[in-house]
C-alpha positions, -999 to +999 in steps of 0.1 A: -076+894+221-051+894+249-072+868+267-073+845+237-035+847+232-030+840+269-052+809+267-034+797+236+000+800+254-013+781+284-025+753+261+008+752+244+027+751+277+004+722+288+009+704+256+047+706+257+047+699+294+028+667+288+053+658+260+082+665+282+068+643+310+061+616+284+096+617+271+109+618+307+089+587+316+102+569+284+138+578+292+133+566+328+120+533+316+150+528+293+174+537+321+158+514+346+156+487+320+194+492+312+203+491+349+181+461+355+196+442+325+231+449+339+221+438+373+205+405+364+231+394+338+236+365+337+201+352+343+208+318+326+238+295+320+270+309+303+288+287+279+326+285+281+341+270+249+374+252+252+388+247+217+406+215+226+396+180+237+390+171+274+423+167+293+442+193+275+460+220+295+434+246+286+406+222+296+422+216+330+424+253+336+388+258+326+376+231+349+397+242+378+380+277+379+345+266+369+330+261+403+344+295+416+333+313+385+298+299+388+296+311+424+308+346+415+285+348+384+254+335+402+247+313+372+259+279+358+292+279+337+289+251+311+321+240+296+319+228+260+349+212+243+350+220+207+383+204+194+394+203+158+417+220+132+443+228+158+416+248+179+405+269+150+370+253+149+364+263+186+379+298+180+356+303+151+326+292+172+336+318+199+341+346+174+308+340+156+287+336+187+260+361+197+277+392+214+256+389+245+281+376+270+265+342+272+291+324+250+327+330+258+359+310+254+392+301+271+424+299+252+460+312+253+461+349+243+489+340+219+470+315+198+448+337+176+478+360+170+497+330+155+467+316+137+459+347+118+495+347+105+493+311+093+458+303+082+428+319+064+407+323+096+375+344+099+387+362+129+414+388+139+430+385+173+424+422+183+387+420+174+378+396+202+361+410+234+387+404+261+377+398+296+402+384+320+435+363+322+447+346+354+473+320+346+508+320+330+523+286+323+558+280+310+560+255+282+581+224+289+597+198+266+590+163+280+605+129+270+596+093+282+610+085+316+628+055+302+645+076+275+671+103+276+683+115+311+691+151+301+684+177+275+720+174+262+714+137+254+681+146+238+699+172+216+726+148+205+700+123+193+678+150+176+709+161+156+713+125+144+678+118+132+644+136+131+626+129+164+588+127+166+575+157+185+539+161+198+522+194+195+487+206+207+480+216+171+497+236+143+496+273+146+500+273+184+526+288+207+541+253+211+544+250+173+563+283+172+586+272+200+594+240+182+602+258+151+626+282+168+642+252+184+649+237+150+663+270+138+685+278+167+697+243+178+702+227+143+677+199+147+647+186+128+614+171+141+586+151+127+556+170+141+525+151+153+496+173+161+470+163+187+438+179+199+454+193+229+485+185+250+466+158+270+465+134+240+501+142+234+512+132+269+492+099+266+511+091+234+544+100+251+538+079+281+530+050+258+563+056+239+544+063+207+563+096+202+597+107+212+588+140+229+560+163+236+557+200+246+531+212+270+525+227+304+532+212+338+495+214+346+488+186+321+519+165+328+526+167+365+506+135+373+526+116+346+559+130+360+550+119+395+541+084+382+575+084+365+560+081+330+575+112+315+605+134+323+610+172+318+639+181+295+637+218+289+616+247+302+608+280+283+611+304+311+632+333+325+635+317+359+637+282+374+604+263+378+593+255+413+584+219+404+615+212+383+643+235+396+670+213+381+657+214+346+676+238+322+659+270+309+655+280+273+675+312+279+706+289+285+704+280+248+694+315+235+661+303+225+631+328+221+611+324+253+573+328+251+552+320+281+516+308+277+490+333+290+456+318+292+425+340+295+388+344+287+374+363+258+344+364+237+330+375+202+334+411+191+309+436+205+300+423+240+284+452+258+309+469+282+287+465+312+285+427+306+323+425+301+327+442+335+303+416+351+323+388+336+356+404+344+347+409+380+334+373+384+366+357+369+387+380+390+370+369+422+371+332+411+409+333+404+415+346+439+397+316+455+422+301+480+416+265+468+422+276+431+454+294+442+467+263+460+458+241+429+476+264+405+507+264+427+507+227+430+507+225+391+535+249+387+513+277+372+520+313+379+490+333+388+485+368+372+457+393+371+451+409+336+418+428+332+401+433+299+423+463+290+455+445+300+445+414+280+443+435+249+477+451+256+492+416+260+478+405+226+492+438+210+527+428+224+523+392+211+515+406+176+549+423+176+567+393+189+551+368+166+556+392+137+593+387+141+589+350+134+560+350+108+583+339+080+594+309+100+558+300+108+547+303+073+576+282+061+562+251+080 
């Protein structure tokens, strides 16, 4: 009897030992697979959606970092321009993409915050997967070179008649800045929306509109060619390229600086976000990119995924103060 019991116990131990080994092997396979997946990502091209037309400020930022990001990622970074509906078509494409890290987008962190206040969009700003932000560009009001010589002259004319003002779309940071200018400076504009600031600057250089708001990155070439002239800068300190141009704080205007970064659809796995975050961080530090950004009057920053989310949370509070103004236009 004792011998039989002993044999049965040994059989049970062997059985459970084999099961334990089998489970351990399965667990090891999953662990190795997970590590391998994290190591090889990305193993094919990553698409970077720019929700504006080619030549817009966001597009220029995307193309400036593209070669350095490709080198850091070890995979091609394909830029896809998806303009339309004041960037909302492209934003929706980003939001609804498969959450595998192979489709991401570049846009100002402020944009989705404003858009969800104004429009019935299928996305919420804080639901995106944030990755990295590296540029901060002050917005600048430009007029034709052969027009007004100062902002004071521009202001006098704007108080006499509604001037046509180009915007890179409604529901953008630029739109909000223009609305606060109307409110605080007693002026009125006829807004003309374009698919990005690049088209607006082309129209301005051709004297088809009275003014345009955008970043120096998209306008510097036209300034140097003496086609357009900076009138006002939304910033807390003088711009290195235009130190003589007055600042928004002089006129007690709300000052919002454009922070551009990369983000993706909700639910990108954390390990893949870390891979992307590290790659864009390395790319943004490339000496040639740093030199290019400075020549364009762009301030370089370094916001990781967590800090990008915190910046969006801050923008929600700020935009919330002006949501009634946004909705009124």
